[in-house]
gemmi code that builds the backbone of each chain (N, CA, C; Angstrom):
import gemmi

chains = {
    "A": [
        ("MET", (73.919, -26.353, 35.015), (72.293, -27.306, 35.413), (72.891, -28.320, 35.777)),
        ("ASN", (72.273, -28.322, 37.143), (72.601, -29.581, 37.882), (71.736, -30.716, 37.541)),
        ("ASN", (72.035, -31.675, 38.080), (71.505, -33.112, 37.512), (70.481, -33.710, 38.580)),
        ("LYS", (69.333, -33.959, 38.117), (68.653, -34.792, 39.200), (67.802, -36.033, 38.823)),
        ("ALA", (67.312, -37.026, 39.728), (67.033, -38.309, 39.605), (65.127, -37.857, 39.294)),
        ("PHE", (64.571, -38.055, 38.745), (63.291, -37.592, 39.160), (62.326, -38.803, 38.471)),
        ("THR", (61.228, -39.424, 39.470), (60.730, -40.362, 38.916), (58.926, -40.132, 38.950)),
        ("LEU", (58.137, -40.280, 38.086), (56.897, -39.359, 37.800), (56.328, -40.686, 37.532)),
        ("ILE", (55.230, -40.920, 38.694), (54.023, -42.107, 39.182), (52.565, -41.613, 38.787)),
        ("SER", (52.609, -42.533, 38.179), (50.899, -42.735, 38.161), (50.057, -44.253, 37.901)),
        ("SER", (48.994, -43.476, 38.875), (48.170, -44.781, 39.068), (46.606, -44.505, 38.494)),
        ("SER", (46.965, -43.548, 37.323), (45.566, -43.352, 37.147), (45.919, -44.120, 35.081)),
        ("PRO", (44.352, -44.695, 35.163), (43.973, -45.304, 33.473), (44.435, -44.224, 32.301)),
        ("PRO", (44.590, -45.071, 31.525), (45.157, -43.791, 30.489), (43.925, -42.802, 29.949)),
        ("TYR", (42.261, -43.856, 30.125), (41.256, -42.989, 29.505), (40.476, -42.565, 30.344)),
        ("GLY", (39.348, -41.406, 30.733), (38.607, -41.265, 31.530), (38.936, -39.757, 32.760)),
        ("SER", (40.755, -39.471, 32.164), (41.208, -38.086, 32.891), (42.173, -37.948, 32.209)),
        ("SER", (42.878, -37.068, 32.583), (44.192, -36.246, 31.574), (45.173, -36.379, 32.675)),
        ("LYS", (45.318, -37.204, 33.635), (46.325, -37.273, 34.457), (47.440, -38.168, 34.348)),
        ("SER", (46.921, -39.041, 33.011), (48.403, -40.025, 32.756), (49.145, -39.254, 31.423)),
        ("ARG", (48.332, -38.634, 30.393), (48.981, -37.906, 29.308), (49.439, -36.610, 30.376)),
        ("GLU", (49.127, -36.123, 31.265), (49.628, -35.090, 31.953), (51.129, -35.406, 32.488)),
        ("LEU", (50.931, -36.532, 32.696), (52.331, -36.719, 33.715), (53.726, -37.320, 32.219)),
        ("ILE", (53.022, -37.963, 31.603), (53.950, -37.658, 30.688), (54.552, -36.826, 29.884)),
        ("ASP", (53.469, -35.640, 29.819), (54.120, -34.754, 29.306), (55.366, -34.060, 30.012)),
        ("ILE", (54.897, -34.286, 31.489), (56.248, -33.655, 32.554), (57.691, -34.904, 32.214)),
        ("ALA", (57.385, -36.187, 32.271), (58.680, -36.962, 31.430), (59.346, -36.337, 30.227)),
        ("LEU", (58.522, -35.479, 28.811), (59.110, -35.270, 28.054), (59.567, -33.959, 28.445)),
        ("ALA", (59.520, -32.930, 28.761), (60.147, -31.898, 29.415), (60.932, -32.161, 30.488)),
        ("GLY", (61.412, -33.155, 31.223), (62.060, -33.746, 32.063), (63.945, -34.043, 30.740)),
        ("GLY", (62.868, -34.657, 30.173), (63.802, -35.530, 28.821), (64.243, -34.646, 28.323)),
        ("VAL", (63.595, -32.892, 28.113), (64.364, -32.289, 27.101), (65.713, -31.362, 27.955)),
        ("PHE", (65.540, -31.620, 29.222), (66.399, -31.029, 30.443), (67.403, -32.049, 30.682)),
        ("GLU", (67.426, -32.960, 30.130), (68.570, -34.106, 29.970), (68.511, -34.827, 31.522)),
        ("GLN", (67.805, -34.843, 32.102), (67.701, -34.870, 33.263), (67.577, -36.869, 33.515)),
        ("GLN", (67.328, -37.357, 34.624), (67.836, -39.091, 34.544), (66.202, -39.064, 35.104)),
        ("ILE", (65.062, -39.754, 33.988), (63.465, -39.959, 34.335), (63.269, -41.144, 34.507)),
        ("SER", (62.119, -41.932, 35.631), (62.017, -43.076, 35.485), (59.994, -42.610, 35.376)),
        ("LEU", (59.620, -43.557, 34.649), (57.944, -43.012, 34.728), (57.698, -44.430, 35.644)),
        ("LEU", (56.998, -44.473, 36.650), (56.791, -45.635, 37.677), (54.530, -45.544, 37.504)),
        ("LEU", (54.770, -46.999, 36.680), (53.354, -46.680, 36.467), (53.060, -48.049, 37.780)),
        ("LEU", (51.868, -47.871, 38.917), (51.430, -48.434, 39.480), (49.322, -48.507, 39.752)),
        ("GLY", (49.097, -49.542, 40.154), (47.515, -49.921, 40.082), (47.220, -49.628, 38.535)),
        ("ASP", (46.363, -49.185, 38.493), (45.379, -48.673, 37.603), (46.136, -48.009, 35.976)),
        ("GLY", (47.458, -47.644, 36.604), (48.390, -47.375, 35.838), (48.973, -48.117, 34.986)),
        ("VAL", (48.831, -49.224, 34.762), (49.596, -50.148, 34.411), (48.931, -50.168, 32.722)),
        ("PHE", (47.368, -49.751, 32.778), (46.449, -50.215, 31.536), (47.143, -48.861, 30.198)),
        ("ALA", (47.919, -47.868, 30.887), (48.688, -47.222, 29.855), (49.482, -47.808, 29.050)),
        ("LEU", (50.120, -48.884, 29.531), (51.310, -49.479, 28.861), (50.865, -50.357, 27.260)),
        ("LEU", (49.531, -50.863, 27.961), (48.828, -52.108, 26.892), (49.367, -52.142, 25.373)),
        ("ALA", (49.269, -53.053, 24.801), (50.081, -52.903, 23.308), (48.246, -52.876, 22.676)),
        ("GLU", (47.430, -53.990, 22.798), (46.204, -53.763, 22.506), (45.347, -52.562, 22.959)),
        ("GLN", (45.624, -51.324, 22.540), (44.921, -50.173, 22.565), (43.841, -49.474, 21.398)),
        ("HIS", (42.972, -49.556, 21.690), (41.979, -49.288, 20.352), (40.969, -47.559, 20.502)),
        ("PRO", (41.619, -46.851, 21.485), (40.870, -45.564, 21.798), (40.107, -44.586, 20.916)),
        ("ALA", (40.311, -44.699, 19.377), (39.490, -44.224, 18.010), (38.358, -44.168, 18.364)),
        ("ALA", (37.836, -45.911, 18.939), (36.271, -45.899, 19.303), (35.734, -44.818, 20.085)),
        ("ILE", (36.673, -44.124, 20.889), (36.376, -42.945, 21.735), (36.541, -41.886, 21.712)),
        ("GLU", (37.350, -41.865, 20.371), (37.800, -40.345, 19.962), (38.974, -39.942, 20.820)),
        ("GLN", (39.670, -40.695, 21.021), (41.189, -40.600, 22.254), (42.310, -40.819, 21.282)),
        ("LYS", (43.123, -40.045, 21.827), (44.578, -41.226, 20.893), (45.127, -42.098, 22.165)),
        ("ASN", (46.054, -42.842, 21.083), (46.854, -43.894, 21.758), (47.695, -43.675, 22.796)),
        ("HIS", (47.249, -44.130, 23.856), (48.551, -43.815, 25.187), (49.882, -44.682, 24.792)),
        ("GLY", (49.100, -46.115, 23.968), (50.472, -47.399, 23.845), (51.398, -46.509, 23.284)),
        ("LYS", (51.082, -45.960, 22.162), (51.727, -45.453, 21.178), (52.703, -44.304, 21.642)),
        ("LEU", (51.998, -43.460, 22.530), (52.590, -42.612, 23.327), (53.900, -42.933, 24.270)),
        ("MET", (53.239, -44.466, 24.680), (54.423, -44.885, 25.657), (55.508, -45.278, 25.140)),
        ("ALA", (55.282, -46.179, 23.906), (56.562, -46.728, 23.105), (57.358, -45.523, 22.404)),
        ("MET", (56.833, -44.146, 22.548), (57.890, -43.033, 22.028), (58.593, -42.670, 23.206)),
        ("LEU", (58.873, -42.610, 24.359), (59.556, -42.419, 25.162), (60.930, -42.557, 24.842)),
        ("GLU", (60.982, -43.937, 24.623), (62.564, -44.253, 24.606), (62.889, -43.119, 23.705)),
        ("LEU", (62.477, -42.858, 22.173), (62.825, -41.639, 21.403), (63.681, -40.479, 22.126)),
        ("TYR", (62.642, -39.835, 23.207), (63.213, -38.767, 23.776), (63.908, -39.416, 25.550)),
        ("GLY", (64.740, -40.259, 25.135), (65.560, -40.733, 26.032), (64.946, -41.009, 27.626)),
        ("ILE", (63.900, -41.514, 27.415), (63.567, -42.026, 28.498), (62.704, -44.135, 28.635)),
        ("GLU", (64.105, -43.907, 28.772), (64.144, -45.432, 28.824), (63.338, -46.144, 30.136)),
        ("ASN", (63.713, -46.083, 31.466), (63.186, -46.368, 32.371), (61.908, -46.718, 33.090)),
        ("ILE", (61.446, -47.348, 32.118), (59.303, -47.468, 32.448), (59.794, -48.886, 33.841)),
        ("LEU", (59.166, -48.154, 35.084), (58.925, -49.466, 36.008), (57.583, -49.873, 36.480)),
        ("VAL", (57.302, -50.732, 36.502), (55.879, -50.961, 36.634), (55.933, -52.135, 37.999)),
        ("ALA", (54.965, -51.686, 38.886), (54.638, -52.665, 40.027), (54.293, -54.035, 39.446)),
        ("GLU", (54.767, -55.003, 40.194), (55.112, -56.616, 39.298), (53.021, -56.475, 39.924)),
        ("ARG", (53.136, -56.305, 40.658), (52.087, -56.657, 41.986), (50.313, -56.030, 40.777)),
        ("ALA", (51.004, -54.767, 40.675), (49.437, -54.215, 39.734), (49.513, -55.099, 38.644)),
        ("LEU", (50.424, -55.938, 37.811), (49.705, -56.191, 36.492), (49.686, -57.546, 37.034)),
        ("GLY", (49.998, -58.599, 38.381), (49.268, -59.734, 38.338), (47.510, -59.570, 38.567)),
        ("GLU", (47.669, -58.473, 39.501), (46.067, -58.156, 40.173), (45.256, -57.909, 38.851)),
        ("ARG", (45.654, -57.549, 37.496), (45.116, -57.595, 36.369), (44.826, -58.425, 35.227)),
        ("GLY", (45.516, -59.246, 35.722), (45.666, -60.698, 34.891), (46.621, -60.356, 33.736)),
        ("LEU", (47.654, -59.764, 34.273), (48.411, -59.004, 32.798), (49.838, -59.347, 33.177)),
        ("THR", (50.389, -59.983, 31.598), (51.772, -60.147, 31.841), (52.624, -59.341, 31.001)),
        ("GLU", (54.171, -59.270, 30.829), (54.730, -58.161, 30.215), (54.806, -58.457, 28.678)),
        ("GLN", (54.287, -60.024, 28.135), (53.905, -59.569, 26.975), (52.747, -58.725, 26.495)),
        ("ASP", (51.621, -58.316, 27.709), (50.296, -57.648, 26.687), (51.036, -55.911, 26.962)),
        ("LEU", (52.354, -55.898, 27.085), (52.354, -54.586, 27.020), (53.242, -53.906, 25.795)),
        ("ALA", (53.273, -52.598, 25.205), (53.653, -52.011, 24.096), (54.750, -51.535, 24.399)),
        ("VAL", (55.919, -51.402, 25.662), (57.182, -51.378, 26.072), (58.168, -52.468, 26.651)),
        ("SER", (58.935, -52.125, 26.520), (59.657, -53.283, 27.592), (59.883, -52.436, 29.111)),
        ("VAL", (59.493, -53.330, 29.969), (59.374, -52.298, 31.611), (60.135, -53.247, 32.194)),
        ("SER", (60.442, -52.265, 33.299), (61.240, -53.651, 34.284), (60.059, -53.266, 35.316)),
        ("PRO", (59.813, -54.810, 35.633), (58.829, -54.963, 37.010), (59.575, -55.154, 38.475)),
        ("LEU", (58.811, -54.616, 39.429), (59.509, -55.054, 40.557), (58.248, -55.260, 41.542)),
        ("ASP", (59.002, -55.642, 42.347), (58.129, -55.702, 43.700), (57.824, -54.787, 44.704)),
        ("ASP", (57.034, -54.641, 45.509), (57.090, -53.687, 46.083), (58.005, -53.028, 47.135)),
        ("LYS", (59.154, -54.012, 47.778), (60.304, -53.409, 48.482), (61.255, -52.412, 47.368)),
        ("ALA", (61.151, -53.014, 46.434), (62.148, -52.816, 45.473), (61.442, -51.526, 44.692)),
        ("ILE", (60.504, -51.251, 44.715), (59.706, -50.189, 44.245), (60.226, -49.119, 45.551)),
        ("GLY", (60.154, -49.431, 46.928), (60.531, -48.533, 47.541), (61.924, -48.031, 47.672)),
        ("ARG", (62.334, -49.115, 47.268), (64.742, -48.578, 47.645), (64.410, -47.602, 46.221)),
        ("HIS", (63.748, -48.242, 44.802), (64.129, -47.092, 44.159), (63.466, -45.817, 44.523)),
        ("LEU", (62.724, -45.330, 45.223), (61.901, -44.052, 45.672), (63.279, -43.121, 46.530)),
        ("ALA", (63.486, -44.238, 47.417), (64.445, -43.448, 48.406), (65.710, -42.652, 47.536)),
        ("ARG", (65.975, -43.024, 46.086), (67.323, -42.909, 45.776), (67.163, -41.655, 44.750)),
        ("GLN", (65.401, -41.098, 44.949), (65.284, -40.009, 44.230), (65.224, -38.968, 44.737)),
        ("ASP", (65.575, -38.531, 43.788), (65.675, -36.747, 44.088), (64.425, -35.581, 44.155)),
        ("VAL", (63.202, -36.132, 43.569), (61.987, -35.322, 43.010), (60.977, -36.781, 42.451)),
        ("CYS", (60.215, -36.925, 43.261), (58.711, -37.774, 42.566), (57.888, -36.619, 42.669)),
        ("ILE", (57.104, -37.277, 41.597), (56.011, -36.604, 41.043), (55.137, -37.224, 40.653)),
        ("ASN", (53.388, -37.132, 41.373), (52.512, -38.112, 41.899), (51.188, -37.387, 40.967)),
        ("LEU", (50.749, -37.368, 39.963), (49.440, -36.507, 39.684), (48.345, -36.819, 39.973)),
    ],
    "B": [
        ("MET", (65.210, -23.826, 53.816), (65.041, -24.591, 52.559), (64.166, -23.844, 51.501)),
        ("LYS", (64.585, -24.270, 49.897), (63.595, -24.032, 49.164), (62.879, -24.502, 48.522)),
        ("PHE", (61.639, -24.179, 48.505), (60.798, -25.345, 48.238), (60.038, -25.128, 46.572)),
        ("GLN", (59.579, -26.231, 45.848), (59.266, -26.056, 44.460), (57.943, -26.361, 44.693)),
        ("ILE", (56.823, -25.965, 44.525), (55.267, -26.163, 44.617), (54.279, -26.565, 43.508)),
        ("ASN", (54.275, -27.467, 43.323), (53.193, -27.820, 42.125), (52.042, -28.548, 42.725)),
        ("VAL", (50.985, -27.224, 42.252), (49.749, -27.742, 42.425), (48.438, -27.747, 41.219)),
        ("CYS", (48.095, -29.181, 41.423), (47.302, -30.147, 40.420), (46.084, -29.966, 40.622)),
        ("ALA", (45.570, -29.451, 41.958), (44.338, -29.604, 42.286), (43.796, -28.310, 42.105)),
        ("GLY", (42.454, -28.167, 41.505), (41.884, -26.936, 41.133), (41.026, -26.596, 42.432)),
        ("PRO", (40.413, -24.724, 42.615), (40.522, -23.971, 43.568), (39.390, -24.477, 44.579)),
        ("SER", (38.431, -25.376, 44.100), (37.402, -26.363, 44.997), (37.899, -27.288, 45.501)),
        ("SER", (39.426, -27.445, 45.525), (39.393, -28.688, 46.342), (40.191, -28.955, 47.328)),
        ("GLN", (40.393, -29.444, 47.944), (41.324, -29.943, 49.604), (42.752, -29.625, 48.972)),
        ("GLY", (43.227, -30.055, 48.363), (44.227, -30.454, 47.278), (45.091, -29.130, 47.342)),
        ("ALA", (43.991, -27.840, 46.665), (45.128, -26.476, 46.478), (45.028, -25.528, 47.730)),
        ("TYR", (43.882, -25.647, 48.539), (43.971, -25.217, 49.422), (45.126, -25.434, 50.789)),
        ("SER", (45.427, -26.576, 50.706), (46.519, -27.267, 51.465), (47.744, -26.982, 50.990)),
        ("ALA", (47.884, -26.294, 49.786), (49.244, -25.923, 48.801), (49.382, -24.679, 49.530)),
        ("TYR", (48.330, -24.360, 49.382), (48.326, -22.509, 49.760), (48.730, -22.516, 51.398)),
        ("ARG", (48.063, -23.043, 52.211), (48.362, -23.405, 53.494), (49.955, -23.658, 53.717)),
        ("PHE", (50.034, -24.155, 53.320), (51.704, -25.466, 52.875), (52.777, -24.351, 52.994)),
        ("CYS", (52.675, -23.391, 51.558), (53.125, -21.924, 51.392), (53.162, -21.158, 52.383)),
        ("GLN", (52.485, -20.725, 53.010), (52.083, -19.861, 54.300), (53.202, -20.637, 55.365)),
        ("ALA", (52.949, -21.477, 55.814), (53.630, -22.141, 56.330), (54.861, -22.103, 56.616)),
        ("ALA", (55.274, -22.624, 55.171), (56.600, -22.618, 55.334), (57.348, -21.071, 55.197)),
        ("LEU", (56.958, -20.021, 54.545), (56.810, -18.642, 54.574), (57.431, -18.138, 55.786)),
        ("THR", (56.515, -18.419, 57.033), (56.503, -17.876, 58.371), (57.578, -18.977, 58.828)),
        ("ALA", (58.119, -19.955, 58.512), (58.756, -20.829, 59.250), (60.313, -20.321, 58.460)),
        ("GLY", (60.262, -19.305, 57.823), (61.581, -18.459, 57.445), (62.268, -19.244, 55.795)),
        ("HIS", (60.929, -19.769, 55.514), (61.685, -20.893, 54.129), (61.824, -20.114, 53.179)),
        ("GLN", (61.701, -20.761, 51.621), (61.576, -19.798, 50.834), (60.700, -20.624, 49.991)),
        ("ILE", (59.687, -20.043, 48.982), (58.644, -20.473, 48.077), (59.654, -20.126, 46.792)),
        ("GLY", (60.411, -20.928, 45.684), (61.062, -20.600, 44.583), (60.179, -20.271, 44.164)),
        ("ARG", (59.187, -21.142, 43.424), (57.926, -21.440, 42.466), (57.109, -21.950, 42.947)),
        ("VAL", (55.796, -21.098, 42.376), (54.426, -22.259, 42.675), (53.930, -22.398, 41.245)),
        ("PHE", (53.655, -23.999, 40.449), (53.552, -23.991, 39.305), (52.729, -24.479, 39.334)),
        ("PHE", (51.856, -24.057, 38.611), (50.383, -24.865, 38.275), (49.892, -25.544, 37.025)),
        ("TYR", (49.320, -26.794, 37.748), (49.450, -27.550, 36.390), (48.281, -28.629, 36.279)),
        ("SER", (47.867, -29.416, 35.332), (46.441, -29.979, 34.934), (45.313, -28.897, 35.887)),
        ("ASN", (44.423, -29.410, 36.229), (43.112, -28.643, 36.563), (43.304, -27.708, 37.315)),
        ("GLY", (44.927, -28.189, 38.689), (45.587, -26.646, 38.982), (45.516, -25.179, 38.925)),
        ("VAL", (45.601, -25.314, 36.996), (45.661, -24.013, 36.488), (44.587, -23.086, 36.774)),
        ("TYR", (43.137, -23.725, 37.184), (42.164, -23.214, 37.594), (42.219, -22.020, 38.733)),
        ("ASN", (43.246, -22.701, 39.667), (43.215, -21.567, 40.698), (43.651, -19.931, 39.806)),
        ("ALA", (44.178, -20.106, 39.063), (44.703, -18.544, 38.248), (43.324, -17.450, 37.128)),
        ("ASN", (42.470, -18.508, 37.642), (41.015, -17.869, 36.820), (40.705, -16.753, 37.645)),
        ("GLU", (40.941, -16.017, 37.196), (40.164, -14.077, 37.811), (38.763, -13.789, 37.722)),
        ("LEU", (38.277, -14.999, 36.998), (36.940, -14.385, 37.072), (36.130, -15.436, 38.107)),
        ("LEU", (36.926, -15.941, 39.220), (35.944, -17.100, 40.275), (35.429, -15.793, 41.084)),
        ("SER", (34.431, -15.966, 40.952), (33.663, -15.016, 42.157), (32.483, -16.370, 43.267)),
        ("PRO", (33.730, -16.158, 44.098), (32.773, -17.570, 45.415), (32.022, -16.462, 46.536)),
        ("PRO", (31.387, -17.263, 46.876), (30.461, -16.076, 48.099), (31.268, -15.357, 48.408)),
        ("SER", (30.835, -14.490, 49.239), (31.810, -13.411, 50.121), (32.200, -14.232, 51.413)),
        ("ASP", (31.340, -15.143, 51.842), (31.662, -15.075, 53.386), (32.844, -17.275, 53.097)),
        ("GLU", (33.154, -16.896, 51.798), (34.158, -18.190, 51.626), (35.349, -17.881, 51.256)),
        ("THR", (35.975, -18.430, 51.214), (37.947, -18.539, 50.570), (37.643, -18.209, 49.217)),
        ("ASP", (38.616, -17.027, 49.039), (38.394, -16.404, 47.781), (39.857, -17.189, 47.652)),
        ("LEU", (40.213, -18.568, 46.990), (41.858, -19.138, 47.089), (42.773, -18.641, 45.701)),
        ("HIS", (41.715, -17.886, 44.723), (42.278, -17.133, 44.078), (43.040, -15.832, 44.304)),
        ("GLN", (42.372, -15.252, 45.001), (42.893, -13.739, 45.675), (43.876, -14.171, 46.491)),
        ("CYS", (43.892, -15.009, 47.509), (44.929, -15.866, 48.501), (46.239, -16.128, 47.698)),
        ("TRP", (46.019, -16.892, 46.140), (47.209, -17.075, 45.904), (48.088, -15.571, 45.263)),
        ("ARG", (47.075, -14.629, 44.040), (47.330, -13.333, 44.030), (48.254, -12.284, 45.464)),
        ("GLN", (47.630, -12.485, 46.584), (48.316, -12.001, 47.265), (49.937, -12.056, 47.714)),
        ("LEU", (49.974, -13.604, 47.874), (51.507, -14.519, 47.844), (52.093, -14.220, 47.091)),
        ("GLY", (51.650, -13.383, 45.640), (52.515, -13.465, 44.650), (52.805, -11.635, 44.703)),
        ("GLU", (52.072, -11.102, 45.028), (52.098, -9.899, 45.008), (52.791, -9.100, 46.338)),
        ("SER", (52.299, -9.780, 47.387), (52.652, -8.988, 48.742), (54.326, -9.960, 49.246)),
        ("LYS", (54.254, -11.123, 48.736), (55.770, -12.290, 49.307), (56.284, -12.334, 48.142)),
        ("GLY", (55.691, -11.630, 46.900), (56.958, -11.982, 45.493), (57.132, -13.305, 45.424)),
        ("VAL", (56.438, -14.701, 45.637), (56.407, -15.446, 44.910), (55.946, -15.879, 43.698)),
        ("GLU", (56.674, -16.637, 42.994), (56.479, -16.499, 41.419), (55.348, -17.875, 41.256)),
        ("LEU", (54.501, -17.062, 40.487), (52.905, -17.940, 40.234), (53.179, -18.572, 38.719)),
        ("VAL", (53.194, -19.544, 38.532), (53.552, -19.918, 36.246), (52.692, -21.136, 36.289)),
        ("VAL", (51.785, -20.654, 35.579), (50.852, -20.959, 34.844), (51.534, -21.868, 33.824)),
        ("CYS", (50.921, -23.570, 33.473), (51.246, -24.499, 32.743), (50.465, -24.153, 31.718)),
        ("ILE", (51.145, -23.038, 30.172), (50.358, -22.749, 29.415), (49.741, -23.525, 28.363)),
        ("ALA", (50.394, -25.200, 28.272), (49.610, -26.017, 27.535), (48.087, -26.721, 28.558)),
        ("ALA", (48.679, -26.978, 29.489), (47.802, -27.158, 30.424), (46.236, -25.959, 30.984)),
        ("ALA", (46.963, -24.534, 30.235), (45.978, -23.448, 30.269), (44.625, -23.588, 29.581)),
        ("VAL", (45.443, -23.263, 28.368), (44.808, -22.941, 27.289), (43.738, -24.047, 26.863)),
        ("ARG", (44.217, -25.135, 26.999), (42.894, -26.479, 26.469), (42.258, -26.353, 27.611)),
        ("ARG", (42.343, -25.931, 28.816), (41.015, -25.402, 29.924), (40.217, -24.186, 29.792)),
        ("GLY", (40.545, -23.337, 28.703), (40.466, -21.892, 28.649), (40.178, -20.902, 29.509)),
        ("MET", (42.127, -21.565, 30.160), (42.474, -20.251, 30.786), (43.582, -19.781, 29.629)),
        ("LEU", (43.278, -18.529, 29.849), (43.823, -17.170, 28.560), (44.735, -16.067, 29.411)),
        ("ASP", (45.712, -15.919, 29.060), (45.685, -14.240, 29.838), (45.607, -14.034, 28.109)),
        ("ALA", (46.126, -12.539, 28.062), (45.739, -11.159, 27.273), (46.837, -11.761, 25.951)),
        ("ASN", (47.591, -12.250, 25.706), (48.791, -12.449, 24.880), (47.755, -14.080, 23.579)),
        ("GLU", (47.261, -15.096, 25.170), (47.312, -16.193, 23.953), (45.668, -16.194, 23.617)),
        ("ALA", (44.770, -15.117, 24.704), (43.774, -15.091, 24.212), (43.483, -14.058, 22.330)),
        ("GLU", (44.686, -13.253, 22.392), (44.691, -12.867, 21.299), (45.066, -13.736, 20.010)),
        ("ARG", (46.266, -14.977, 20.633), (46.474, -15.923, 19.552), (45.550, -16.568, 18.939)),
        ("TYR", (44.699, -16.971, 20.062), (43.649, -18.082, 19.947), (42.488, -17.315, 19.432)),
        ("ASP", (42.430, -15.800, 19.281), (41.009, -15.347, 18.569), (39.619, -14.763, 19.513)),
        ("LYS", (39.887, -15.425, 20.588), (39.278, -15.424, 21.616), (39.102, -13.913, 22.236)),
        ("ASN", (37.659, -13.747, 22.372), (37.315, -12.160, 22.953), (37.403, -11.782, 24.256)),
        ("ALA", (37.983, -12.689, 25.224), (38.440, -12.998, 26.431), (39.342, -13.385, 27.344)),
        ("ALA", (40.133, -12.938, 28.485), (41.211, -13.256, 29.122), (41.159, -13.643, 30.660)),
        ("ASN", (41.391, -14.443, 31.168), (41.037, -14.588, 32.537), (42.519, -14.926, 33.692)),
        ("ILE", (43.974, -14.827, 32.937), (44.749, -15.281, 33.326), (45.871, -13.705, 33.365)),
        ("SER", (46.320, -13.226, 34.491), (46.683, -11.618, 34.798), (47.658, -11.624, 35.676)),
        ("PRO", (48.536, -10.725, 35.426), (49.620, -10.698, 36.802), (49.305, -10.740, 38.179)),
        ("PRO", (49.763, -10.962, 39.005), (51.355, -11.575, 38.837), (51.513, -12.892, 38.490)),
        ("PHE", (50.295, -13.899, 38.231), (50.316, -15.062, 37.637), (50.537, -15.141, 36.139)),
        ("ILE", (52.129, -15.910, 35.506), (52.499, -15.928, 34.266), (52.438, -17.198, 33.597)),
        ("VAL", (51.991, -17.319, 32.406), (51.910, -18.628, 31.469), (53.035, -18.530, 30.949)),
        ("SER", (53.570, -19.799, 31.269), (54.661, -20.636, 30.689), (55.256, -21.916, 29.949)),
        ("GLY", (55.904, -22.467, 29.758), (55.961, -23.923, 29.914), (56.270, -25.465, 30.767)),
        ("LEU", (56.298, -26.174, 30.802), (56.114, -27.445, 31.529), (57.852, -27.112, 32.200)),
        ("GLY", (58.447, -26.936, 30.993), (59.998, -26.761, 31.613), (60.163, -25.737, 32.530)),
        ("GLN", (59.238, -24.943, 33.036), (59.642, -24.308, 34.443), (59.376, -25.010, 35.601)),
        ("LEU", (58.684, -26.248, 35.502), (58.665, -26.927, 36.330), (59.632, -28.119, 36.680)),
        ("VAL", (60.442, -28.078, 35.359), (61.611, -29.224, 36.004), (62.803, -28.307, 36.436)),
        ("GLU", (62.322, -27.072, 35.410), (63.688, -25.918, 36.171), (63.685, -26.226, 37.836)),
        ("GLY", (62.713, -25.355, 38.170), (62.285, -24.802, 39.584), (63.023, -26.494, 40.487)),
        ("ALA", (62.071, -27.562, 40.051), (62.594, -28.530, 40.667), (64.038, -29.239, 41.206)),
        ("LEU", (64.923, -28.347, 39.579), (66.294, -28.371, 39.883), (66.856, -27.181, 40.871)),
        ("GLU", (65.935, -26.596, 40.780), (66.557, -25.481, 41.867), (66.360, -25.295, 43.354)),
        ("ALA", (65.600, -26.299, 43.206), (64.515, -26.124, 44.890), (65.506, -27.223, 45.615)),
        ("ASP", (65.401, -27.442, 47.055), (65.662, -28.213, 47.935), (64.820, -28.870, 47.789)),
        ("ARG", (63.577, -28.613, 47.838), (62.646, -30.419, 47.543), (61.537, -29.693, 46.757)),
        ("THR", (60.788, -30.215, 46.516), (59.926, -30.423, 45.333), (58.215, -31.273, 46.226)),
        ("ILE", (57.511, -30.269, 45.882), (55.953, -31.257, 46.773), (54.922, -30.577, 45.968)),
        ("THR", (54.139, -31.872, 45.561), (53.182, -32.013, 44.793), (52.251, -31.844, 45.309)),
        ("PHE", (50.701, -31.076, 45.293), (49.514, -30.827, 45.731), (48.346, -31.881, 44.534)),
        ("GLY", (48.416, -32.866, 44.953), (46.824, -33.367, 43.639), (45.752, -33.591, 44.344)),
        ("GLY", (45.260, -34.307, 43.317), (43.829, -34.784, 43.954), (42.980, -34.295, 43.388)),
        ("GLY", (41.542, -34.603, 43.496), (40.321, -33.308, 43.411), (39.873, -33.483, 42.239)),
        ("ALA", (38.676, -32.608, 41.820), (38.934, -31.915, 40.902), (39.136, -30.655, 40.247)),
    ],
}
model = gemmi.Model(1)
for chain_id, residues in chains.items():
    chain = gemmi.Chain(chain_id)
    for i, (resn, *xyz) in enumerate(residues, 1):
        res = gemmi.Residue()
        res.name, res.seqid = resn, gemmi.SeqId(i, " ")
        for name, pos in zip(("N", "CA", "C"), xyz):
            atom = gemmi.Atom()
            atom.name, atom.element = name, gemmi.Element(name[0])
            atom.pos, atom.b_iso = gemmi.Position(*pos), 0.0
            res.add_atom(atom)
        chain.add_residue(res)
    model.add_chain(chain)
structure = gemmi.Structure()
structure.add_model(model)
structure.setup_entities()
């Protein structure tokens, strides 16, 4: 089996639709195939990384915990649009996992190096 | 060129229809469609109970024909499908339901098929958006 670089792109917030969770499921499946997986969070997608999430109040599972688990599955490359954090008044200290904040040009350079990009 | 097509949009949205049109155009131009993978709300395309008015495009039948006449592999994500009430006969039995709404040429399988398809294809294209 050959090896490819995958980037999974989310711009949807963690609750309110199944997109964020279903994208993580693709990441996990890619991890099983031992592919090079990056997760790229743009726009409201960055909310999935927040450390302080209390979704029990709306009977949902905690996305922050799910994100923190990704490392165990070999998915360590979590990229975040620096601009998306700033626009939402967030800093890296608000997040449940360590991330690489990228400016728009760096995001473009990253995507240009990928074999497969999937955006739900 | 060999394409892997991911369909994440439901049958009443432009995303799913564009995916189908892309498949047709690619085949006409002499390319190959390795696999169509239905994920997220895209699994609803496999619902054989869909009954649109007769003067509207029946996208389910379009996909079915693509599978039957062109031999395109139509794979529905099992996890995304069962949580949306989309079951083939095996899953209907497993979950003790009295009806099934997925049948060949649509087959249910795991997300690994999306990854594997992307590895085997030259290009992977995802059609999303809509409900």
